[in-house]
DSSP file (Angstrom, degrees, kcal/mol; ACC not computed):
  #  RESIDUE AA STRUCTURE BP1 BP2  ACC     N-H-->O    O-->H-N    N-H-->O    O-->H-N    TCO  KAPPA ALPHA  PHI   PSI    X-CA   Y-CA   Z-CA
    1    1 A M              0   0    0      0, 0.0     2,-0.3     0, 0.0    87,-0.2   0.000 360.0 360.0 360.0 155.8  -62.3  -30.6  -42.1
    2    2 A A  E     -A   87   0A   0     85,-2.1    85,-2.6     2,-0.0     2,-0.5  -0.981 360.0-144.8-145.8 151.1  -64.3  -32.7  -39.6
    3    3 A V  E     -A   86   0A   0     -2,-0.3     2,-0.3    83,-0.2    83,-0.2  -0.994  33.7-174.5-118.5 128.1  -65.8  -36.1  -39.2
    4    4 A D  E     -A   85   0A   0     81,-3.6    81,-3.7    -2,-0.5     2,-0.3  -0.847  27.2-104.7-128.4 158.6  -68.9  -35.9  -37.4
    5    5 A V  E     -Ab  84  65A   0     59,-1.0    61,-3.2    -2,-0.3     2,-0.5  -0.587  29.3-165.0 -77.2 132.6  -71.5  -38.3  -35.9
    6    6 A Y  E     -Ab  83  66A   0     77,-3.1    77,-2.9    -2,-0.3     2,-0.4  -0.975   2.9-164.7-125.7 121.6  -74.8  -38.7  -37.8
    7    7 A L  E     -Ab  82  67A   0     59,-3.1    61,-1.4    -2,-0.5     2,-0.4  -0.826   5.3-155.4-107.2 137.9  -77.7  -40.4  -36.1
    8    8 A M  E     - b   0  68A   0     73,-2.9     2,-0.2    -2,-0.4    61,-0.2  -0.922  10.7-173.4-114.8 137.9  -80.7  -41.7  -38.0
    9    9 A F  E     - b   0  69A   0     59,-2.5    61,-3.3    -2,-0.4     2,-0.2  -0.751  29.8-123.4-122.9 169.9  -84.3  -42.2  -36.6
   10   10 A N  S    S-     0   0    0     -2,-0.2    59,-0.1    59,-0.2    65,-0.1  -0.394  88.3 -47.8-109.5  52.0  -87.6  -43.6  -37.9
   11   11 A G  S    S+     0   0    0     -2,-0.2     3,-0.1    42,-0.1     4,-0.1   0.414 124.7  85.3 104.2  -2.5  -89.8  -40.7  -37.4
   12   12 A N     >  +     0   0    0      1,-0.1     4,-1.6    56,-0.1     5,-0.2   0.080  48.5 116.5-119.4  21.7  -88.9  -39.6  -34.0
   13   13 A C  H  > S+     0   0    0      1,-0.2     4,-3.1     2,-0.2     5,-0.3   0.915  73.0  56.8 -53.7 -48.8  -85.8  -37.4  -34.8
   14   14 A R  H  > S+     0   0    0      1,-0.3     4,-2.6     2,-0.2     5,-0.2   0.923 107.6  49.4 -59.4 -42.0  -87.4  -34.1  -33.6
   15   15 A D  H  > S+     0   0    0      1,-0.2     4,-1.5     2,-0.2    -1,-0.3   0.882 113.2  45.6 -56.8 -40.6  -88.0  -35.7  -30.2
   16   16 A A  H  X S+     0   0    0     -4,-1.6     4,-3.0    -3,-0.2     5,-0.2   0.893 111.4  51.1 -77.4 -36.1  -84.6  -36.9  -29.9
   17   17 A V  H  X S+     0   0    0     -4,-3.1     4,-2.7     1,-0.2     5,-0.2   0.966 114.0  45.2 -65.5 -45.7  -82.9  -33.6  -31.1
   18   18 A E  H  X S+     0   0    0     -4,-2.6     4,-1.6    -5,-0.3    -1,-0.2   0.831 112.7  51.7 -66.8 -27.7  -84.9  -31.6  -28.6
   19   19 A F  H  X S+     0   0    0     -4,-1.5     4,-2.7    -5,-0.2    -2,-0.2   0.951 113.3  43.5 -68.0 -51.4  -84.2  -34.2  -25.9
   20   20 A Y  H  X S+     0   0    0     -4,-3.0     4,-1.7     2,-0.2    -2,-0.2   0.807 110.5  54.8 -62.8 -33.9  -80.5  -34.0  -26.6
   21   21 A A  H  <>S+     0   0    0     -4,-2.7     5,-2.4    -5,-0.2     4,-0.2   0.915 112.8  44.8 -63.1 -43.5  -80.5  -30.2  -26.9
   22   22 A E  H ><5S+     0   0    0     -4,-1.6     3,-0.8    -5,-0.2    -2,-0.2   0.916 112.9  50.5 -65.6 -47.3  -82.1  -30.0  -23.5
   23   23 A A  H 3<5S+     0   0    0     -4,-2.7    -1,-0.2     1,-0.3    -2,-0.2   0.811 120.1  34.3 -66.9 -30.0  -79.8  -32.6  -21.9
   24   24 A F  T 3<5S-     0   0    0     -4,-1.7    -1,-0.3    -5,-0.2    37,-0.2   0.272 106.3-122.8-111.0  11.4  -76.6  -31.0  -23.1
   25   25 A Q  T < 5 +     0   0    0     -3,-0.8    -3,-0.2    -4,-0.2    -4,-0.1   0.904  55.1 157.7  50.4  54.0  -77.8  -27.4  -22.8
   26   26 A T      < -     0   0    0     -5,-2.4    -1,-0.1     1,-0.2    34,-0.1  -0.361  48.0 -76.7 -93.9 176.8  -77.2  -26.5  -26.4
   27   27 A E        -     0   0    0     32,-0.2    -1,-0.2     1,-0.1    32,-0.1  -0.270  64.8 -79.5 -60.5 160.4  -78.7  -23.8  -28.5
   28   28 A T        -     0   0    0      1,-0.1    -1,-0.1    -3,-0.1     2,-0.1  -0.504  58.7-118.1 -63.2 129.0  -82.2  -24.3  -29.9
   29   29 A P        -     0   0    0      0, 0.0     2,-0.6     0, 0.0    29,-0.1  -0.429  10.5-133.2 -75.9 142.5  -81.7  -26.6  -32.8
   30   30 A H        -     0   0    0     27,-0.4     2,-0.5    -2,-0.1    27,-0.5  -0.840  29.2-165.3 -88.5 122.3  -82.7  -25.6  -36.4
   31   31 A I  E     -C   56   0A   0     -2,-0.6     2,-0.4    25,-0.1    25,-0.2  -0.940   8.3-164.4-119.5 127.3  -84.7  -28.5  -37.8
   32   32 A M  E     -C   55   0A   0     23,-2.5    23,-1.9    -2,-0.5    22,-1.7  -0.924  10.9-154.4-109.2 135.0  -85.4  -28.9  -41.5
   33   33 A T  E >>  -C   53   0A   0     -2,-0.4     3,-1.9    20,-0.3     4,-0.6  -0.663  31.7-108.9-109.3 160.7  -88.1  -31.3  -42.7
   34   34 A F  G >4 S+     0   0    0     18,-2.2     3,-0.7    15,-0.5    16,-0.2   0.798 120.9  59.0 -53.7 -26.5  -88.6  -33.1  -45.9
   35   35 A G  G 34 S+     0   0    0     15,-1.7    -1,-0.3    17,-0.4    15,-0.1   0.668  97.5  60.9 -73.6 -20.1  -91.5  -30.8  -46.5
   36   36 A D  G <4 S+     0   0    0     -3,-1.9    -1,-0.2    14,-0.2    -2,-0.2   0.619  83.8  99.7 -82.3 -12.8  -89.1  -27.9  -46.3
   37   37 A A  S << S-     0   0    0     -3,-0.7     8,-0.1    -4,-0.6     3,-0.1  -0.404  91.9 -89.4 -74.5 146.4  -87.0  -29.1  -49.3
   38   38 A P        -     0   0    0      0, 0.0    -1,-0.1     0, 0.0     2,-0.1  -0.229  51.9-105.6 -57.1 145.3  -87.7  -27.5  -52.6
   39   39 A S        -     0   0    0     -3,-0.1     3,-0.1    -4,-0.1    -4,-0.0  -0.401  32.0-168.3 -74.8 147.8  -90.4  -29.3  -54.4
   40   40 A N    >   -     0   0    0      3,-0.3     3,-1.9    -2,-0.1    -1,-0.0  -0.937  14.1-154.0-140.1 114.8  -89.6  -31.6  -57.4
   41   41 A P  T 3  S+     0   0    0      0, 0.0    -1,-0.1     0, 0.0    -2,-0.0   0.721  96.1  56.6 -59.6 -22.8  -92.5  -32.8  -59.5
   42   42 A E  T 3  S+     0   0    0      1,-0.2    -3,-0.0    -3,-0.1     0, 0.0   0.752 120.2  29.6 -75.0 -23.1  -90.5  -35.9  -60.6
   43   43 A H  S <  S-     0   0    0     -3,-1.9    -3,-0.3     2,-0.0    -1,-0.2  -0.537  83.0-170.7-140.6  65.4  -90.0  -36.9  -57.0
   44   44 A P        -     0   0    0      0, 0.0    -5,-0.1     0, 0.0     0, 0.0  -0.366  27.3-119.5 -61.2 135.3  -93.0  -35.6  -54.9
   45   45 A V        -     0   0    0     -8,-0.1     5,-0.1   -11,-0.1    -2,-0.0  -0.636  31.1-122.9 -76.1 121.7  -92.6  -35.9  -51.1
   46   46 A P    >>  -     0   0    0      0, 0.0     3,-1.9     0, 0.0     4,-0.9  -0.182  21.7-111.6 -63.1 160.4  -95.4  -38.2  -49.8
   47   47 A E  G >4 S+     0   0    0      1,-0.3     3,-0.8     2,-0.2     4,-0.4   0.903 115.2  58.7 -60.6 -38.6  -97.6  -36.7  -47.1
   48   48 A E  G 34 S+     0   0    0      1,-0.2    -1,-0.3     2,-0.1    -3,-0.0   0.527 107.3  47.9 -70.5  -1.6  -96.3  -39.0  -44.4
   49   49 A A  G X4 S+     0   0    0     -3,-1.9     3,-1.9     1,-0.1   -15,-0.5   0.615  85.1  88.3-105.3 -16.1  -92.8  -37.8  -45.0
   50   50 A K  T << S+     0   0    0     -4,-0.9   -15,-1.7    -3,-0.8   -14,-0.2   0.735  93.5  41.9 -55.6 -34.0  -93.4  -34.1  -44.9
   51   51 A D  T 3  S+     0   0    0     -4,-0.4    -1,-0.3   -17,-0.2     2,-0.1   0.384  89.9 108.9-100.3   5.1  -92.9  -33.7  -41.2
   52   52 A R  S <  S-     0   0    0     -3,-1.9   -18,-2.2     1,-0.1     2,-0.6  -0.503  78.8-106.7 -75.0 153.2  -90.0  -36.1  -40.9
   53   53 A V  E     -C   33   0A   0    -20,-0.3    16,-3.9     1,-0.2   -20,-0.3  -0.729  32.1-178.2 -81.8 115.0  -86.7  -34.4  -40.2
   54   54 A I  E    S-     0   0A   0    -22,-1.7     2,-0.3    -2,-0.6   -21,-0.2   0.746  72.4  -3.6 -83.1 -21.7  -84.3  -34.2  -43.2
   55   55 A H  E     +C   32   0A   0    -23,-1.9   -23,-2.5    13,-0.1     2,-0.3  -0.834  59.7 160.0-170.2 131.0  -81.5  -32.6  -41.3
   56   56 A A  E     -CD  31  67A   0     11,-1.5    11,-2.7    -2,-0.3     2,-0.3  -0.962  16.3-161.4-139.9 159.9  -80.7  -31.1  -37.7
   57   57 A R  E     - D   0  66A   0    -27,-0.5   -27,-0.4    -2,-0.3     2,-0.4  -0.989   5.8-168.5-142.2 133.5  -77.5  -30.4  -36.0
   58   58 A L  E     - D   0  65A   0      7,-2.5     7,-2.7    -2,-0.3     2,-0.7  -0.915  17.9-142.8-115.2 146.0  -76.3  -29.8  -32.5
   59   59 A N  E     - D   0  64A   0     -2,-0.4     2,-0.6     5,-0.2   -32,-0.2  -0.949  21.8-173.7-102.1 117.5  -73.0  -28.5  -31.3
   60   60 A I  E >  S- D   0  63A   0      3,-3.7     3,-1.9    -2,-0.7   -35,-0.1  -0.930  70.7 -33.7-112.8 107.4  -72.3  -30.5  -28.1
   61   61 A E  T 3  S-     0   0    0     -2,-0.6    -1,-0.1     1,-0.3     3,-0.1   0.791 126.3 -43.5  49.3  34.0  -69.1  -29.1  -26.4
   62   62 A G  T 3  S+     0   0    0      1,-0.3     2,-0.5     0, 0.0    -1,-0.3   0.397 118.4 107.5  97.4   0.1  -67.5  -28.4  -29.7
   63   63 A S  E <   - D   0  60A   0     -3,-1.9    -3,-3.7   -59,-0.0     2,-0.4  -0.942  65.0-132.3-113.8 133.8  -68.5  -31.6  -31.6
   64   64 A N  E     - D   0  59A   0     -2,-0.5   -59,-1.0    -5,-0.2     2,-0.5  -0.672  18.8-169.1 -84.9 132.8  -71.1  -31.5  -34.2
   65   65 A V  E     -bD   5  58A   0     -7,-2.7    -7,-2.5    -2,-0.4     2,-0.3  -0.980   9.9-158.7-121.7 116.9  -73.8  -34.2  -33.9
   66   66 A M  E     -bD   6  57A   0    -61,-3.2   -59,-3.1    -2,-0.5     2,-0.3  -0.707   8.4-168.8-102.9 154.8  -76.1  -34.5  -37.0
   67   67 A F  E     +bD   7  56A   0    -11,-2.7   -11,-1.5    -2,-0.3     2,-0.3  -0.885  12.4 158.3-134.3 155.8  -79.6  -36.0  -37.0
   68   68 A S  E     -b    8   0A   0    -61,-1.4   -59,-2.5    -2,-0.3     2,-0.3  -0.893  33.2-122.0-169.5 161.8  -82.2  -37.1  -39.5
   69   69 A D  E     -b    9   0A   0    -16,-3.9   -59,-0.2    -2,-0.3     2,-0.1  -0.694  36.6-112.0 -95.2 154.4  -85.2  -39.3  -39.9
   70   70 A T        -     0   0    0    -61,-3.3     5,-0.1    -2,-0.3    -1,-0.1  -0.362  37.5 -99.0 -73.7 165.2  -85.2  -42.0  -42.7
   71   71 A F    >   -     0   0    0      3,-0.2     3,-2.1     1,-0.1    -1,-0.1  -0.690  56.9 -82.3 -82.2 143.9  -87.6  -41.6  -45.5
   72   72 A P  T 3  S+     0   0    0      0, 0.0    -1,-0.1     0, 0.0   -23,-0.1  -0.177 121.4  25.8 -45.2 127.3  -90.7  -43.8  -45.0
   73   73 A G  T 3  S+     0   0    0     -3,-0.1    -2,-0.0     0, 0.0     0, 0.0   0.427 106.4  83.0  95.2   2.9  -90.0  -47.4  -46.0
   74   74 A N    <   +     0   0    0     -3,-2.1    -3,-0.2     2,-0.0     0, 0.0  -0.170  64.2 167.0-125.0  39.1  -86.2  -47.0  -45.4
   75   75 A E        -     0   0    0     -5,-0.1     2,-0.3     1,-0.1   -65,-0.1   0.035  23.9-143.5 -56.1 159.4  -86.4  -47.7  -41.7
   76   76 A V        -     0   0    0      5,-0.0     2,-0.3    -6,-0.0     5,-0.1  -0.881   8.9-127.1-123.4 157.6  -83.2  -48.3  -39.8
   77   77 A E    >   -     0   0    0     -2,-0.3     3,-2.5     1,-0.1     4,-0.3  -0.752  39.1 -91.5-101.2 148.3  -82.5  -50.7  -36.8
   78   78 A N  T 3  S+     0   0    0     -2,-0.3    -1,-0.1     1,-0.3   -69,-0.0  -0.420 120.0  32.2 -57.5 130.6  -81.0  -49.6  -33.6
   79   79 A G  T 3  S+     0   0    0     -2,-0.1    -1,-0.3    -3,-0.0     3,-0.2   0.031 115.1  61.1 104.7 -26.2  -77.2  -50.2  -34.0
   80   80 A S  S <  S+     0   0    0     -3,-2.5    -2,-0.2     1,-0.1    -3,-0.0   0.169  82.0  84.6-109.5  13.7  -77.3  -49.4  -37.8
   81   81 A N        +     0   0    0     -4,-0.3   -73,-2.9    -5,-0.1     2,-0.5   0.245  69.7  87.4-100.1   7.6  -78.6  -45.9  -37.4
   82   82 A I  E     +A    7   0A   0    -75,-0.2    48,-0.4    -3,-0.2     2,-0.3  -0.948  49.9 170.5-118.7 124.9  -75.2  -44.3  -36.8
   83   83 A T  E     -A    6   0A   0    -77,-2.9   -77,-3.1    -2,-0.5     2,-0.4  -0.821  32.0-120.6-124.4 161.0  -73.1  -43.0  -39.8
   84   84 A L  E     -Ae   5 131A   0     46,-2.7    48,-3.0    -2,-0.3     2,-0.5  -0.876  24.4-150.5 -99.3 141.6  -69.9  -40.9  -39.9
   85   85 A A  E     -Ae   4 132A   0    -81,-3.7   -81,-3.6    -2,-0.4     2,-0.7  -0.961   2.7-157.5-118.6 125.6  -70.2  -37.6  -41.8
   86   86 A F  E     -Ae   3 133A   0     46,-3.4    48,-2.2    -2,-0.5     2,-0.5  -0.911  16.5-177.5-102.1 116.0  -67.1  -36.2  -43.5
   87   87 A V  E     +Ae   2 134A   0    -85,-2.6   -85,-2.1    -2,-0.7     2,-0.3  -0.931   8.0 162.5-118.5 124.8  -67.6  -32.6  -43.9
   88   88 A S  E     - e   0 135A   0     46,-2.2    48,-2.9    -2,-0.5    -2,-0.0  -0.991  43.9-142.9-146.7 150.2  -64.9  -30.3  -45.7
   89   89 A K  S    S+     0   0    0     -2,-0.3     2,-0.8    46,-0.2    46,-0.1   0.432  88.3  86.7 -85.5  -2.4  -64.7  -26.9  -47.3
   90   90 A N     >  -     0   0    0      1,-0.2     4,-1.9     2,-0.0     3,-0.3  -0.848  61.8-165.5-102.8 103.6  -62.4  -28.6  -49.9
   91   91 A M  H  > S+     0   0    0     -2,-0.8     4,-2.6     1,-0.2     5,-0.2   0.811  89.3  56.4 -49.6 -37.2  -64.4  -30.2  -52.7
   92   92 A D  H  > S+     0   0    0      2,-0.2     4,-3.3     1,-0.2     5,-0.3   0.951 106.2  50.0 -59.3 -50.2  -61.3  -32.2  -53.9
   93   93 A D  H  > S+     0   0    0     -3,-0.3     4,-3.1     1,-0.2     5,-0.3   0.949 109.5  51.2 -57.2 -49.9  -61.0  -33.8  -50.5
   94   94 A V  H  X S+     0   0    0     -4,-1.9     4,-2.2     1,-0.2    -1,-0.2   0.944 114.8  43.5 -45.9 -53.6  -64.8  -34.7  -50.5
   95   95 A K  H  X S+     0   0    0     -4,-2.6     4,-2.6     1,-0.2    -2,-0.2   0.879 113.9  49.3 -67.6 -36.7  -64.5  -36.4  -53.9
   96   96 A S  H  X S+     0   0    0     -4,-3.3     4,-2.2    -5,-0.2    -1,-0.2   0.965 114.8  42.6 -65.5 -47.3  -61.2  -38.2  -53.1
   97   97 A A  H  X S+     0   0    0     -4,-3.1     4,-2.6    -5,-0.3     5,-0.2   0.904 114.3  53.4 -72.1 -34.0  -62.3  -39.7  -49.8
   98   98 A F  H  X S+     0   0    0     -4,-2.2     4,-1.7    -5,-0.3    -1,-0.2   0.956 113.4  43.2 -56.7 -52.6  -65.7  -40.6  -51.3
   99   99 A H  H  < S+     0   0    0     -4,-2.6     4,-0.3     1,-0.2    -1,-0.2   0.808 114.2  47.9 -63.5 -34.4  -64.1  -42.4  -54.1
  100  100 A K  H >< S+     0   0    0     -4,-2.2     3,-1.2     1,-0.2    -1,-0.2   0.908 113.5  47.5 -66.3 -47.7  -61.5  -44.1  -52.1
  101  101 A L  H 3< S+     0   0    0     -4,-2.6    25,-0.4     1,-0.2    -2,-0.2   0.768 103.0  63.9 -61.2 -28.8  -64.1  -45.3  -49.5
  102  102 A S  T >< S+     0   0    0     -4,-1.7     3,-1.8    -5,-0.2     2,-0.4   0.659  74.9 108.8 -79.7 -16.3  -66.4  -46.5  -52.2
  103  103 A E  T <  S-     0   0    0     -3,-1.2    23,-0.5    -4,-0.3     3,-0.1  -0.414 102.2  -3.8 -60.0 115.0  -63.7  -49.2  -53.4
  104  104 A G  T 3  S+     0   0    0     -2,-0.4    -1,-0.3     1,-0.3    -2,-0.1   0.524 122.9  97.5  81.0  -1.2  -65.2  -52.5  -52.4
  105  105 A G  S <  S-     0   0    0     -3,-1.8     2,-0.5    22,-0.1    -1,-0.3  -0.248  78.9-100.5-101.3-167.5  -68.2  -50.7  -50.7
  106  106 A T  E     -F  124   0A   0     18,-3.1    18,-2.8    -3,-0.1     2,-0.6  -0.981  24.4-142.3-123.7 126.7  -71.8  -49.9  -51.7
  107  107 A V  E     -F  123   0A   0     -2,-0.5    16,-0.3    16,-0.2     3,-0.2  -0.745  18.1-179.9 -85.1 125.9  -72.6  -46.4  -52.9
  108  108 A E  E    S+     0   0A   0     14,-2.2     2,-0.3    -2,-0.6    15,-0.2   0.796  77.3   8.9 -91.6 -39.8  -76.1  -45.4  -51.6
  109  109 A L  E    S-F  122   0A   0     13,-2.3    13,-1.8     3,-0.0    -1,-0.3  -0.879  80.8-130.0-151.5 112.9  -76.2  -42.0  -53.2
  110  110 A E  E     -     0   0A   0     -2,-0.3    10,-0.1    11,-0.2     2,-0.1  -0.150  47.2 -80.2 -57.8 153.2  -73.5  -40.7  -55.8
  111  111 A L  E    S+     0   0A   0     10,-0.1     2,-0.3     8,-0.1    10,-0.2  -0.381  71.5 149.0 -60.1 132.1  -71.9  -37.4  -55.1
  112  112 A Q  E     -F  120   0A   0      8,-1.8     8,-2.5    -3,-0.1     2,-0.4  -0.986  50.1 -92.2-161.3 159.8  -74.3  -34.7  -56.3
  113  113 A E        +     0   0    0     -2,-0.3     5,-0.2     6,-0.2     2,-0.2  -0.595  44.4 175.5 -81.6 132.5  -75.5  -31.2  -55.7
  114  114 A T        -     0   0    0      3,-3.1     3,-0.1    -2,-0.4    -1,-0.0  -0.636  48.9 -93.6-120.9-174.4  -78.4  -30.9  -53.4
  115  115 A F  S    S+     0   0    0     -2,-0.2     3,-0.1     1,-0.2    -2,-0.0   0.687 125.5  40.0 -77.9 -13.0  -80.2  -27.9  -51.9
  116  116 A F  S    S+     0   0    0      1,-0.3     2,-0.3    20,-0.0    -1,-0.2   0.548 122.1  26.9-105.4  -6.5  -78.0  -28.2  -48.8
  117  117 A S        -     0   0    0     -3,-0.1    -3,-3.1     1,-0.1     3,-0.3  -0.983  59.4-138.5-152.2 138.7  -74.7  -29.0  -50.2
  118  118 A K  S    S+     0   0    0     17,-0.4     2,-0.3    -2,-0.3    -1,-0.1   0.793 105.0  20.4 -58.4 -29.2  -72.7  -28.5  -53.5
  119  119 A C  S    S+     0   0    0     16,-0.3    16,-1.2    -6,-0.1     2,-0.4  -0.826  76.5 158.5-148.6 103.9  -71.5  -32.0  -53.2
  120  120 A Y  E     +FG 112 134A   0     -8,-2.5    -8,-1.8    -3,-0.3     2,-0.3  -0.978   5.0 153.0-130.3 136.9  -73.2  -34.6  -51.1
  121  121 A G  E     - G   0 133A   0     12,-1.4    12,-2.7    -2,-0.4     2,-0.3  -0.962  23.9-143.7-155.6 168.2  -73.2  -38.5  -51.2
  122  122 A K  E     +FG 109 132A   0    -13,-1.8   -13,-2.3    -2,-0.3   -14,-2.2  -0.994  23.1 156.5-139.1 142.7  -73.6  -41.6  -49.0
  123  123 A L  E     -FG 107 131A   0      8,-2.3     8,-3.7    -2,-0.3     2,-0.5  -0.989  35.3-129.8-156.3 161.9  -71.9  -45.0  -49.0
  124  124 A T  E     -FG 106 130A   0    -18,-2.8   -18,-3.1    -2,-0.3     6,-0.2  -0.980  34.8-133.6-109.3 123.4  -71.1  -48.0  -46.9
  125  125 A D    >   -     0   0    0      4,-2.9     3,-2.3    -2,-0.5   -23,-0.1  -0.095  31.2 -92.8 -68.4 173.4  -67.4  -49.0  -46.9
  126  126 A K  T 3  S+     0   0    0    -23,-0.5    -1,-0.1   -25,-0.4   -22,-0.1   0.641 126.2  55.7 -62.5 -15.9  -66.0  -52.4  -47.3
  127  127 A F  T 3  S-     0   0    0      2,-0.1    -1,-0.3     0, 0.0    -2,-0.1   0.388 121.4-102.9 -95.2   4.4  -65.9  -52.8  -43.6
  128  128 A G  S <  S+     0   0    0     -3,-2.3     2,-0.4     1,-0.3    -2,-0.1   0.660  73.2 142.8  80.1  18.9  -69.7  -52.0  -43.1
  129  129 A I        -     0   0    0    -46,-0.0    -4,-2.9     2,-0.0     2,-0.4  -0.821  45.8-135.3 -93.2 127.8  -69.2  -48.5  -42.0
  130  130 A G  E     - G   0 124A   0     -2,-0.4   -46,-2.7   -48,-0.4     2,-0.4  -0.632  26.9-176.2 -88.1 130.9  -71.8  -45.9  -43.1
  131  131 A W  E     -eG  84 123A   0     -8,-3.7    -8,-2.3    -2,-0.4     2,-0.4  -0.973  17.8-161.4-129.0 146.0  -70.4  -42.5  -44.3
  132  132 A Q  E     -eG  85 122A   0    -48,-3.0   -46,-3.4    -2,-0.4     2,-0.4  -0.952  10.9-159.0-118.7 142.8  -71.9  -39.3  -45.5
  133  133 A F  E     +eG  86 121A   0    -12,-2.7   -12,-1.4    -2,-0.4     2,-0.4  -0.962  15.1 170.8-122.1 135.4  -69.8  -36.8  -47.5
  134  134 A S  E     -eG  87 120A   0    -48,-2.2   -46,-2.2    -2,-0.4     2,-0.5  -0.977  28.2-140.6-152.1 135.1  -70.7  -33.2  -47.7
  135  135 A H  E     -e   88   0A   0    -16,-1.2     2,-0.5    -2,-0.4   -17,-0.4  -0.802  25.0-165.0 -85.1 127.1  -68.9  -30.0  -49.2
  136  136 A E              0   0    0    -48,-2.9   -19,-0.1    -2,-0.5    -2,-0.0  -0.973 360.0 360.0-123.4 122.2  -69.6  -27.1  -46.8
  137  137 A E              0   0    0     -2,-0.5   -48,-0.1   -47,-0.0    -1,-0.1   0.435 360.0 360.0 -84.1 360.0  -68.9  -23.6  -48.0
């Protein structure tokens, strides 16, 4: 299991990922956009969001650093754009940690299956720390 840093950007994520990949001489990053996600007629992706990054990851000297843009209208401020990502192959560990950290906190996204994870959710704990949880097979 791992706790990874997750950096959020307001539309310039691709530039940041490519910059960090070059600076740390990592592999070429695989970048997924909101437009790459499976379409859902109930929640269409607006045109201005399609090129924004929904997920990218770099391995920097053995540490995963993950990145994404915010969805338009949900911008972050510098300083509040970093969350910790708990990633585990054990679904029970993901659920247990999520439920414990949600006590006294604010759940932003309940645990649910997404196109990139069997179990994914987001919350801010009672100490103001942002967390993302993901089951990784």
